[in-house]
C-alpha positions in Angstrom: 4.0 3.8 -4.6 5.7 6.2 -7.0 7.9 7.6 -4.3 9.2 4.1 -3.6 9.7 3.5 -7.5 11.8 6.8 -7.5 14.1 5.5 -5.0 14.5 2.1 -6.7 15.0 3.9 -9.9 18.0 5.8 -8.3 19.7 2.5 -7.5 19.5 1.5 -11.1 16.6 -0.9 -10.8 14.0 -1.7 -13.5 10.6 -0.8 -12.0 7.2 -1.5 -12.9 4.3 0.4 -11.1 0.7 -1.0 -11.7 -2.5 -1.9 -9.7 -5.1 -4.6 -9.3 -7.7 -2.0 -8.6 -7.7 1.6 -10.0 -5.4 4.6 -9.8 -5.2 8.0 -10.9 -3.1 8.6 -14.1 0.4 9.4 -12.9 1.9 12.8 -13.6 4.9 12.8 -15.8 7.0 13.4 -12.5 5.6 10.3 -11.0 6.2 8.1 -14.1 7.5 9.2 -17.5 6.4 6.3 -19.4 2.8 4.9 -19.4 1.7 1.6 -21.2 -1.9 0.8 -21.6 -2.9 -2.5 -23.0 -5.5 -5.3 -21.9 -3.0 -8.1 -22.7 -0.1 -8.4 -20.1 2.0 -10.0 -22.8 1.6 -6.7 -25.0 2.8 -4.7 -22.0 5.9 -7.0 -21.6 6.5 -6.7 -25.3 6.4 -3.0 -25.4 8.4 -2.7 -22.1 11.4 -4.4 -23.6 12.0 -1.4 -25.8 10.8 1.2 -23.4 13.2 0.1 -20.7 16.1 1.0 -23.0 15.3 4.7 -22.5 13.4 4.7 -19.2 13.9 2.1 -16.4 10.6 2.9 -14.7 7.2 2.4 -16.3 3.6 2.3 -15.3 1.3 -0.2 -16.8 -2.4 -0.5 -17.0 -5.2 -2.5 -18.7 -7.4 0.4 -19.6 -7.5 4.2 -19.4 -10.8 5.3 -17.8 -11.1 8.7 -19.4 -14.2 9.9 -17.6 -12.4 9.6 -14.3 -8.9 10.1 -15.3 -8.0 6.7 -13.7 -6.2 3.7 -14.8 -7.8 0.2 -14.5 -5.3 -2.4 -13.5 -4.6 -6.2 -14.1 -5.9 -9.3 -12.5 -3.7 -11.2 -10.1 -3.0 -13.6 -13.1 -1.6 -10.6 -15.0 0.6 -9.5 -12.3 2.0 -13.1 -12.1 2.9 -12.9 -16.0 4.9 -9.8 -15.2 6.6 -11.3 -12.3 7.5 -14.6 -14.2 8.8 -12.5 -17.4 12.0 -11.4 -15.3 11.7 -8.2 -17.4 11.5 -6.1 -14.1 13.6 -6.0 -10.9 10.8 -4.6 -9.0 7.1 -4.8 -9.5 5.1 -2.4 -7.2 1.4 -3.0 -7.1 -1.2 -1.0 -5.5 -3.7 -3.7 -4.4 -6.2 -1.5 -2.6 -7.4 2.0 -2.2 -8.8 4.1 0.6 -10.5 6.8 -1.3 -8.1 9.4 0.0 -8.9 8.5 3.6 -6.0 7.7 6.1 -7.6 4.5 7.0 -9.7 1.6 5.4 -11.4 -1.7 6.4 -11.5 -4.0 3.5 -14.8 -5.5 2.0 -15.3 -9.0 1.3 -13.8 -8.7 -2.2 -10.8 -6.7 -1.1 -7.8 -6.3 -1.4 -6.8 -7.9 -4.6 -3.3 -9.1 -3.6 -1.4 -11.3 -6.2 -0.4 -14.6 -4.8 3.1 -14.0 -6.1 3.6 -11.0 -3.8 6.8 -11.2 -1.9 6.6 -8.1 0.2 3.2 -6.8 1.4 3.1 -3.1 2.7 0.0 -1.9 4.8 0.0 1.9 4.7 -2.0 3.8 7.3 -2.3 7.4 7.9 -1.6 8.5 11.5 -3.8 11.5 11.3 -6.7 9.2 11.5 -6.0 9.2 15.5 -8.4 10.9 17.5 -10.7 11.6 14.4 -14.5 10.4 15.0 -15.1 7.2 13.4 -17.0 8.3 10.3 -16.8 8.0 6.4 -14.8 11.2 6.4 -12.0 9.6 8.0 -12.2 6.0 7.5 -13.3 4.3 4.2 -15.9 1.5 4.9 -16.4 2.9 8.5 -19.4 0.6 9.1 -17.1 -2.4 8.5 -14.3 -0.8 10.5 -16.3 -0.2 13.6 -17.0 -3.7 14.8 -13.3 -4.7 13.9 -12.0 -1.8 16.0 -14.4 -2.2 18.9 -15.9 1.3 18.2 -19.2 2.8 17.6 -19.8 5.3 15.0 -18.7 8.8 16.1 -16.2 7.5 18.5 -12.5 8.8 18.3 -10.1 6.4 16.7 -7.6 5.5 19.5 -4.2 3.9 19.1 -5.7 0.7 20.9 -8.5 0.7 18.2 -6.0 1.0 15.3 -3.9 -1.9 16.8 -7.3 -4.0 16.9 -7.9 -3.2 13.3 -4.3 -4.2 12.4 -4.6 -7.4 14.2 -8.0 -8.4 13.1 -8.3 -11.3 10.5 -10.1 -9.1 8.2 -7.9 -5.8 9.0 -4.9 -4.6 7.0 -3.6 -7.9 6.1 -6.7 -9.7 5.1 -5.9 -12.2 2.4 -2.2 -11.6 2.8 -0.2 -14.4 0.8 1.3 -16.8 3.7 4.8 -16.4 2.4 4.8 -12.7 1.8 7.0 -10.6 4.1 4.5 -8.1 5.8 5.4 -4.4 6.9 3.3 -1.6 8.2 4.0 1.9 7.0 2.5 4.6 9.4 2.3 7.6 7.2 2.0 11.4 8.1 4.8 10.9 10.6 6.4 14.2 10.2 4.4 15.7 13.0 6.3 14.9 16.2 3.1 13.7 18.4 1.9 11.4 15.5 5.5 10.2 15.3 5.5 9.3 19.0 2.0 7.7 18.5 3.4 5.6 15.7 6.2 4.2 18.1 3.7 3.4 20.9 1.5 1.5 18.3 4.5 -0.4 17.1 5.3 -1.4 20.8 1.7 -2.5 21.5 1.8 -4.7 18.3 5.1 -6.2 19.6 3.3 -7.1 22.8 0.1 -8.5 21.5 1.3 -10.1 18.4 4.8 -9.6 17.1 4.2 -12.0 14.3 1.6 -9.6 12.4 4.5 -7.9 10.7 8.2 -8.0 10.4 8.5 -4.2 11.1 6.7 -1.0 11.5 7.9 2.1 9.6 7.0 5.6 10.6 7.5 8.0 7.9 6.2 10.4 5.4 5.3 9.6 1.8 3.5 12.5 0.4 6.0 15.0 -1.4 9.1 12.8 -0.9 9.7 9.7 1.1 11.1 10.2 4.6 11.6 7.5 7.2 11.5 8.7 10.8 11.6 5.3 12.8 12.1 1.6 12.0 10.7 -0.9 14.8 11.3 -4.5 14.3 8.4 -6.1 16.3 10.3 -9.3 17.2 13.1 -7.4 19.0 10.9 -5.0 21.1 10.1 -7.3 23.8 
C-alpha cells in the first residue's frame, strides 16, 4: 500500500492511506504524516492543513500502543473520506494475512467499503508448493475446502486458481462495480514469475471475468512490475 502511495505521490497526487482493519504504524519513510482521530470529519479537517506540506498522509481511528498498530475506520468512515474530495486517491488495506503469503477470508472478512472503485487482491507466489498449513496460509482450515486440498498437501497452481475463483475466495464481498485486479507478489524469482504467468493463463481459460488483469511483480522494498496479463485478451 505504501509503495503504491509513493508512486502516486511522485505524480503529484494527494494520497490517503488507511485501513478498515488494523495495520502496523508506518515508518517515517512509508508515511511522513500520521493523523489519529476517531471521527472521520476531524481527520478531514486536519488533512486540509497537513496536505499543504505533505501530499501523502496516513489516518487511523486509534493507536493501539500495546501492539504498535493502528485501528482503522468503518466503511462509512471511508465513504466520508471519498465523498469529501480532499484526496485524489484513498488506499485502504481491507484485509490482512498475518504475514502469510495467502489467506482465506472468514465470514466477517474482508471489510471492503462499498465505494471502492479498484480492488486489488494480493497473493504471495512463494506459497506455491508449500504444505497447506497455518504457517503458509492464514485460516488454512477455511482455505483447504475452497482449494480442494487436505491439510499438509502442497499448494499447487491449480489449487491457487480454485481459491481465486471461489465465491468465498480473494474477491469475497467485492462491490459489484469495482474494477478487480490480482497482484501476484514475490515475482522477482524467475520460476515464480513463470508460475504467475501460468496462473494468469489458467484464470483466463476458466473465468476471464474474475479480474481485469493479473500483475506479476514485487512489492517489498520497492514496487517492480514484471508482467501484466489482461485476462480477456489471453484466449
